[in-house]
C-alpha positions as a printed Julia matrix, in Angstrom:
148×3 Matrix{Float64}:
  -4.1    4.49   26.44
  -0.91   2.95   24.94
   0.99   4.14   22.03
   3.85   3.13   19.83
   5.9    5.37   17.79
   7.29   4.62   14.19
   9.71   6.69   11.98
   8.98   7.29    8.28
  11.12   8.33    5.67
  10.2   10.69    2.32
  12.92   9.97   -0.36
  13.9   13.42   -1.15
  14.04  14.42    3.03
  16.94  13.92    5.34
  15.15  13.98    8.33
  12.85  11.72   10.11
   9.37  12.14   10.85
   7.81  10.71   14.35
   4.24   9.38   14.09
   2.11   7.93   17.0
  -0.25   5.16   16.74
  -2.94   5.07   19.44
  -4.63   1.49   19.96
  -8.24   1.56   20.06
 -10.78  -0.95   21.04
 -13.42   0.81   19.14
 -13.19   1.26   15.51
 -15.59   1.45   13.05
 -15.73   1.18    9.31
 -17.35   4.04    7.49
 -20.61   3.53    5.69
 -20.44   1.91    2.12
 -21.06   5.16    0.42
 -17.91   6.8     1.86
 -16.05   3.47    0.66
 -14.17   4.49   -2.66
 -15.9    7.79   -2.75
 -13.29   9.16   -5.33
 -14.29   6.19   -7.76
 -17.84   6.38   -7.29
 -18.52  10.07   -7.52
 -15.29  11.33   -9.42
 -16.88  14.79  -10.27
 -17.76  15.64   -6.42
 -14.5   14.31   -5.34
 -12.56  16.54   -7.96
 -14.75  19.46   -6.8
 -14.15  18.98   -3.1
 -10.36  18.06   -3.69
  -9.58  21.25   -5.67
 -12.06  23.4    -3.81
 -10.41  22.95   -0.34
  -7.12  23.36   -2.36
  -5.75  20.04   -1.12
  -3.1   20.03   -3.97
  -1.92  23.4    -3.29
  -1.53  22.73    0.41
   0.42  19.49   -0.23
   2.75  21.54   -2.45
   2.91  24.18    0.18
   3.91  21.6     2.95
   5.95  19.15    0.73
   7.21  21.29   -1.81
   6.26  21.08   -5.43
   9.25  18.54   -6.2
   8.21  15.84   -3.72
   4.35  16.36   -4.38
   5.17  15.89   -8.17
   7.09  12.56   -6.86
   3.97  11.28   -5.58
   1.84  12.29   -8.28
   3.53  11.89  -11.62
   5.12   8.76  -12.67
   7.08  10.78  -15.48
   9.06  12.69  -12.48
  12.83  12.12  -12.23
  12.15  10.51   -8.61
  11.46   7.43  -10.37
  14.4    5.57  -11.64
  14.54   4.33  -15.25
  17.8    2.45  -15.21
  18.73  -0.17  -12.62
  21.08   0.95  -10.22
  24.8   -0.95  -10.02
  24.64  -3.85   -7.48
  20.77  -3.59   -6.92
  18.67  -6.67   -6.49
  15.58  -5.59   -7.98
  13.92  -7.11  -11.07
  15.63  -5.44  -13.93
  13.03  -6.78  -16.24
  10.31  -4.35  -14.48
   7.86  -2.42  -16.84
   6.62  -0.15  -14.18
   8.71   2.73  -12.58
  10.9    2.07   -9.73
  11.63   4.12   -6.61
  14.2    3.97   -3.89
  12.17   2.92   -0.49
  13.15   3.66    2.93
  15.68   0.77    2.96
  17.5    2.1     0.18
  16.2   -0.6    -2.1
  14.86  -0.47   -5.52
  11.29  -1.55   -5.9
   8.3   -1.19   -8.27
   6.21   1.87   -7.75
   2.9    0.61   -8.02
   0.2    3.23   -8.67
  -3.49   3.2    -9.8
  -4.09  -0.31   -8.36
  -7.75  -0.04   -8.71
  -7.46   1.19  -12.26
  -9.39   4.66  -11.86
  -9.86   6.79  -14.73
  -7.83  10.06  -14.57
  -9.47  12.37  -12.02
 -12.05  14.76  -13.25
 -12.78  18.22  -11.68
 -16.75  18.84  -11.38
 -17.58  22.46  -11.42
 -20.44  21.91   -8.8
 -21.07  19.16   -6.68
 -24.16  17.07   -7.43
 -26.35  18.1    -4.72
 -25.76  21.77   -5.95
 -27.12  20.88   -9.41
 -30.28  19.39   -7.81
 -30.95  22.37   -5.72
 -30.5   24.72   -8.6
 -32.9   22.45  -10.75
 -35.31  22.5    -7.98
 -34.96  26.49   -7.57
 -35.37  26.88  -11.29
 -38.26  24.82  -11.8
 -40.12  26.53   -8.63
 -39.53  29.89  -10.36
 -40.82  28.5   -13.43
 -43.85  27.26  -11.83
 -44.53  30.83   -9.94
 -43.89  32.76  -13.25
 -46.51  30.53  -15.07
 -48.78  30.82  -12.09
 -48.38  35.01  -12.39
 -48.81  34.84  -16.12
 -52.12  32.99  -15.94
 -53.45  35.29  -13.38
 -52.77  38.27  -15.34
């Protein structure tokens, strides 16, 4: 098995992180219903994401400030005014951020034009189970009343 290393940089951090990428001859694409799951099933994804405490865990690991930088375009990590001597597009209408090379670049987000996240109270499968249980109980109650 071969591997290569890559260093990535997160703007608020001063240290480098090392990642390993393993080459594999056997890769598989997930089934179609898994593709863009967060778009196709926004309530179920919102339930899962918040139920497993993903946002809270990312804040614990990254810190709240870094989390907000990656999730909130109004955050101060985005540059509102061009930096002197930069080679960016000063007419840009999207937020900009410094990349790993110190270059000011457009911060592209929501490229799939997804609606704001919704949080479901229950996943859709649980609603079906509750509906079936309630229906069965109503039938049983009806049968009991008829037999009396």
